[in-house]
C-alpha positions as CSV (number, residue, x, y, z in Angstrom):
1,M,-0.1,0.0,0.1
2,K,1.5,3.3,-1.1
3,I,0.2,6.8,-0.8
4,I,-0.5,8.5,-4.4
5,S,-1.4,12.0,-3.1
6,I,-2.8,14.1,-0.4
7,F,-6.3,15.9,-1.3
8,T,-7.9,18.9,0.2
9,V,-11.3,18.2,2.0
10,C,-11.4,21.6,3.5
11,K,-8.8,24.2,2.5
12,E,-6.0,24.5,5.3
13,T,-7.8,22.3,7.8
14,L,-8.8,18.9,6.5
15,Y,-7.0,16.7,4.0
16,A,-7.2,13.1,3.0
17,V,-4.7,10.7,1.7
18,R,-5.3,8.6,-1.6
19,F,-3.6,5.0,-1.6
20,D,-2.6,3.3,-4.7
21,D,-5.3,0.5,-4.2
22,C,-8.3,3.0,-4.2
23,E,-9.6,5.3,-6.8
24,D,-10.9,7.9,-4.1
25,D,-9.2,9.8,-1.3
26,E,-9.9,8.2,2.2
27,F,-12.5,10.9,3.5
28,A,-14.6,10.2,0.3
29,R,-14.0,6.4,0.2
30,V,-15.1,6.0,3.9
31,F,-18.2,8.2,3.7
32,D,-19.2,6.5,0.4
33,Q,-19.1,3.1,2.1
34,W,-21.0,4.4,5.1
35,N,-23.7,5.6,2.9
36,D,-24.1,2.4,0.8
37,V,-26.9,0.1,2.1
38,E,-25.4,-3.0,0.4
39,Y,-22.0,-2.3,1.9
40,L,-23.4,-1.8,5.3
41,Y,-25.6,-4.8,5.0
42,D,-23.0,-7.2,4.0
43,F,-20.5,-5.7,6.6
44,F,-22.9,-6.4,9.5
45,Q,-23.8,-9.8,8.2
46,E,-20.2,-10.6,8.0
47,H,-19.6,-9.3,11.6
48,I,-22.7,-10.3,13.1
49,K,-21.1,-12.2,16.2
50,D,-19.1,-9.1,17.0
51,L,-22.4,-6.9,16.7
52,Q,-24.1,-9.3,19.1
53,S,-21.1,-9.7,21.5
54,G,-22.5,-7.2,24.0
55,F,-19.7,-4.5,23.4
56,Y,-22.3,-2.2,22.2
57,T,-24.9,-3.1,24.6
58,E,-27.5,-5.7,24.4
59,E,-30.0,-3.3,22.9
60,I,-27.8,-2.8,19.9
61,G,-26.9,-6.5,19.6
62,N,-30.8,-7.1,19.5
63,M,-31.5,-4.8,16.6
64,S,-32.2,-6.3,13.2
65,I,-29.5,-5.7,10.5
66,D,-31.8,-3.4,8.7
67,E,-32.1,-1.3,12.1
68,V,-28.4,-1.3,12.5
69,V,-27.8,-0.1,8.8
70,Q,-30.2,2.8,9.2
71,L,-28.5,3.7,12.6
72,T,-25.1,3.6,10.7
73,L,-26.6,5.6,7.7
74,D,-27.9,8.4,10.0
75,E,-24.7,8.7,12.1
76,A,-22.4,8.6,9.1
77,E,-24.3,11.6,7.6
78,D,-24.1,13.6,10.9
79,L,-20.5,12.8,11.4
80,E,-19.4,13.9,7.8
81,E,-21.5,17.0,8.1
82,R,-20.0,17.9,11.4
83,L,-16.4,17.4,10.5
84,V,-16.7,19.4,7.2
85,Y,-18.5,22.1,8.8
86,A,-16.0,22.3,11.7
87,A,-13.1,22.4,9.5
88,G,-14.7,25.1,7.3
89,R,-15.2,27.2,10.4
90,I,-11.6,27.2,11.6
91,K,-10.5,30.6,12.7
92,K,-7.7,31.7,15.0
93,G,-8.1,30.1,18.4
94,D,-10.7,27.5,16.9
95,S,-9.5,23.8,16.6
96,L,-10.5,20.4,15.5
97,Q,-9.1,18.9,18.7
98,G,-12.8,18.6,20.0
99,Y,-13.7,16.3,17.1
100,F,-10.5,14.3,17.0
101,K,-8.9,12.4,20.1
102,P,-5.7,10.5,20.5
103,L,-5.9,7.0,19.0
104,S,-5.0,5.4,22.1
105,N,-7.2,6.3,25.3
106,E,-4.0,6.5,27.3
107,D,-2.3,9.2,25.4
108,Y,-2.7,12.3,27.2
109,K,0.1,14.5,25.7
110,L,-0.2,15.8,22.3
111,T,2.7,14.9,20.0
112,P,3.9,15.6,16.5
113,L,2.0,13.6,13.8
114,Q,0.0,11.9,16.5
115,K,-2.6,9.1,15.3
116,N,-6.2,10.3,16.0
117,K,-9.7,9.3,15.6
118,A,-13.0,11.0,15.2
119,I,-16.0,9.1,16.6
120,G,-19.5,9.2,15.5
121,L,-22.3,11.1,17.7
122,N,-23.8,8.4,19.3
123,R,-22.6,7.9,23.0
124,K,-21.0,4.5,21.9
125,S,-20.4,4.9,18.3
126,W,-18.8,2.2,16.1
127,L,-17.8,4.8,13.5
128,R,-14.2,5.8,13.2
129,V,-12.4,8.2,11.1
130,Y,-8.6,8.0,11.5
131,A,-6.3,10.7,11.0
132,I,-2.8,12.3,11.5
133,R,-2.6,15.4,13.7
134,I,-0.6,18.0,12.0
135,S,-1.8,20.8,14.5
136,A,-4.8,21.7,16.5
137,T,-6.4,23.0,13.2
138,C,-4.9,20.6,10.7
139,Y,-5.6,16.8,10.1
140,V,-4.8,14.3,7.5
141,I,-7.4,11.5,7.2
142,T,-5.9,8.1,6.6
143,G,-9.0,6.1,6.4
144,G,-12.0,5.1,8.7
145,A,-13.8,1.9,9.9
146,I,-16.7,0.3,11.6
147,K,-15.2,-0.9,15.0
148,L,-17.4,-3.5,16.8
149,T,-14.6,-4.8,19.1
150,P,-12.8,-3.6,22.1
151,T,-9.5,-3.1,20.2
152,M,-8.2,-2.8,16.8
153,N,-5.8,-5.7,17.0
154,D,-8.4,-8.5,16.2
155,R,-10.0,-7.8,13.0
156,P,-8.2,-7.6,9.5
157,H,-10.1,-4.5,8.5
158,L,-9.0,-2.7,11.8
159,L,-5.4,-3.9,11.4
160,K,-5.4,-2.3,7.8
161,E,-6.6,0.9,9.2
162,L,-3.6,0.8,11.8
163,R,-1.3,0.1,9.0
164,K,-2.6,3.3,6.9
165,L,-2.1,5.5,9.9
166,E,1.6,4.1,10.1
167,I,2.3,4.5,6.4
168,T,0.8,8.0,6.4
169,K,2.8,9.1,9.5
170,N,6.1,7.8,8.0
171,Y,5.1,9.4,4.7
172,L,4.9,12.9,6.1
173,K,8.0,12.3,8.1
174,E,10.0,11.4,5.0
175,L,8.7,14.6,3.4
176,G,10.0,16.5,6.4
177,I,6.6,17.4,7.7
178,L,6.4,17.5,11.5
179,D,4.1,20.7,12.0
180,E,1.7,23.0,10.4
181,D,4.5,25.2,9.0
182,D,6.0,22.3,7.3
183,F,2.6,21.1,6.0
184,E,1.9,24.7,4.5
185,L,5.0,24.2,2.2
186,L,3.7,20.8,0.9
187,E,2.3,21.3,-2.7
188,L,-0.9,19.6,-3.0
């Protein structure tokens, strides 16, 4: 897997990588999948045991696939609108840090090129948008996934997202990008 380019989602604030195995940038790919009823139905059918495991409460586990798909469609629409709206409103003093959190819940300190996640609006959402933090006001989307398990280490689709985070972080380092000033010099 190799990065082909970085696309602008919202100028100066939100970007997304495009990998060589996909026609779309990761922001577009993720939200296209989460708005595709057939994809969601197939995904939840394939991962029905994870869905019913109780990690997302018994209430969710007892929902029909149709109900879970509709919940995901609604939440994906809200999350996409919220990220684009927030990124479009960035002014001095504002940030995207209220939407993105460190990938690891144990990370309390912000670091250069930190791996981050944005989570859907539901209290215990399974939607995740993954990104590398350039600054409080600038993030590069590396992908996204539906996470139905306590960790990312147990499912192939989540391990792939971890790899994409690492590939993007290394790519930015190789380009000499460690902060917002460096990123501004990058020609997109």
